[in-house]
C-alpha positions in Angstrom: 13.7 6.8 -15.6 9.9 7.3 -15.0 7.5 5.4 -13.3 4.3 4.5 -14.8 2.5 2.9 -11.5 0.5 6.1 -10.9 -0.9 6.7 -14.1 -1.5 3.5 -15.0 -3.4 3.3 -11.6 -5.4 6.5 -12.5 -5.9 5.1 -15.6 -7.4 1.9 -13.9 -10.0 3.8 -11.8 -10.9 6.6 -14.2 -11.4 5.1 -17.5 -11.8 0.8 -16.6 -13.6 1.7 -13.2 -12.3 -0.5 -11.0 -9.0 -1.2 -8.2 -6.3 -3.4 -8.6 -6.4 -4.1 -4.3 -3.2 -6.4 -4.8 -0.4 -3.8 -5.6 3.3 -5.3 -4.0 6.5 -5.6 -5.3 5.8 -9.2 -7.5 3.1 -7.4 -9.1 5.0 -4.3 -10.3 7.8 -5.2 -13.6 10.4 -2.7 -13.8 12.0 -2.6 -17.4 13.6 -0.1 -19.9 13.3 2.8 -16.8 9.4 2.1 -16.2 7.7 0.9 -13.8 4.6 -1.6 -14.9 2.2 -2.8 -12.8 0.6 -6.7 -13.7 -2.1 -8.9 -12.7 -5.5 -7.7 -12.3 -7.0 -10.7 -10.5 -8.3 -9.0 -7.6 -9.5 -6.2 -9.6 -13.2 -5.1 -8.7 -14.8 -1.6 -8.1 -15.3 0.5 -5.2 -17.6 -0.9 -2.4 -17.2 -3.2 1.0 -14.9 -6.3 -0.2 -14.5 -9.7 2.2 -12.6 -9.4 5.2 -8.7 -10.4 4.4 -9.1 -9.8 0.4 -5.0 -9.0 -1.3 -2.3 -10.4 0.3 -1.2 -10.4 3.7 1.7 -7.9 4.4 0.5 -5.5 1.7 -3.2 -5.2 2.3 -4.7 -2.3 3.4 -6.4 -1.8 6.7 -10.1 -1.7 5.5 -9.3 -5.1 3.5 -8.2 -6.6 6.7 -11.4 -5.3 8.3 -13.2 -6.0 4.9 -14.7 -2.9 4.9 -15.5 0.0 2.0 -12.5 -0.1 -0.7 -11.6 3.0 -2.6 -8.7 4.7 -4.6 -6.6 5.4 -1.2 -7.1 1.6 -1.0 -5.0 1.4 -4.0 -2.9 4.1 -2.8 -2.1 2.2 0.5 -0.7 -0.6 -1.9 1.9 2.0 -3.9 2.6 3.1 -1.0 3.5 -0.2 1.0 5.3 -1.2 -2.0 7.7 1.4 -2.6 8.2 2.1 1.2 9.9 -1.4 0.6 11.7 -0.2 -2.4 13.0 2.1 -0.3 14.0 0.8 2.8 14.7 -2.9 2.1 11.9 -3.5 4.7 8.3 -4.2 4.3 6.5 -2.4 6.9 4.0 -4.8 8.0 5.9 -8.2 6.9 4.7 -11.3 9.7 7.2 -12.9 11.7 9.0 -15.8 9.9 7.9 -18.9 9.9 8.4 -21.3 12.5 8.8 -18.6 14.9 7.6 -18.2 18.8 5.6 -15.5 18.5 2.0 -15.2 18.2 -0.1 -15.6 15.3 -2.0 -12.5 16.3 -0.6 -9.0 15.8 -2.4 -7.4 18.2 -5.9 -5.9 18.4 -7.4 -4.1 15.8 -7.4 -0.4 16.1 -11.1 -0.8 14.9 -13.5 -3.3 16.7 -10.9 -4.1 18.9 -10.2 -8.0 18.4 -7.0 -9.8 17.7 -5.8 -9.8 14.1 -3.1 -11.2 12.0 -3.0 -8.3 10.0 -0.5 -5.7 11.9 -1.7 -2.9 9.6 -4.8 -2.9 11.8 -2.8 -2.9 15.1 -0.1 -0.9 14.3 1.3 2.0 12.2 4.1 1.6 10.0 7.1 3.3 11.2 8.3 6.0 9.4 10.4 6.3 6.1 12.8 8.3 7.9 13.1 6.3 10.8 14.8 3.2 8.3 16.3 5.5 5.2 17.6 8.3 4.4 15.5 9.3 1.6 14.4 12.9 0.4 12.3 14.6 2.6 9.2 14.6 0.0 9.1 11.0 -0.7 9.6 10.4 3.2 6.4 12.0 3.0 4.7 11.4 0.6 5.2 7.4 1.7 4.1 8.2 5.8 0.9 9.8 3.5 0.1 6.9 1.9 0.3 4.5 4.7 -1.9 6.9 6.8 -4.6 4.3 8.4 -7.7 6.1 7.7 -8.4 6.2 3.7 -9.3 10.0 4.2 -6.0 10.7 5.4 -3.9 9.5 2.6 -2.8 11.5 -0.5 -4.7 11.1 -4.0 -2.9 9.3 -6.7 -2.5 13.1 -8.6 -1.4 14.5 -5.5 1.8 11.5 -5.4 2.4 11.9 -9.2 3.1 15.0 -8.3 5.6 14.4 -5.5 7.4 11.8 -7.5 7.8 14.0 -10.7 9.2 16.7 -8.7 11.7 14.4 -6.9 12.6 13.3 -10.4 13.5 16.5 -11.8 
């Protein structure tokens, strides 16, 4: 089987000039051995966004605070989605409804204020701590979930990593 999500995102970024900004499992359709991205309802060019743009458990730290979104923002969304597929766990899932846990997930690493987004106050668990996966996949996914967008791999780098795994 193959994947098309990375190349689709690269095409969206290069040809469309826009970012998806809401990559999550529900926006990936799998069929015939291919994964395809759908739902461009939040797509827009790189730049500053409103705080909280995206789906709560999948949005990047920069979306959570209302910062600059770049190609690295979609790398984050792809990383969270594949992390969940590989481990069965969403790395930033909120407390279940009705739990006694506080709404706040902690204090924002950037601004210090309380935040409802776990990805602003804590790092994702390492993939290898949850599931035994090939080291290259673990390394790639951990990289996608780096809090600083500059520390995340590029889509071409991810594509190389995933293609190496497939061979």
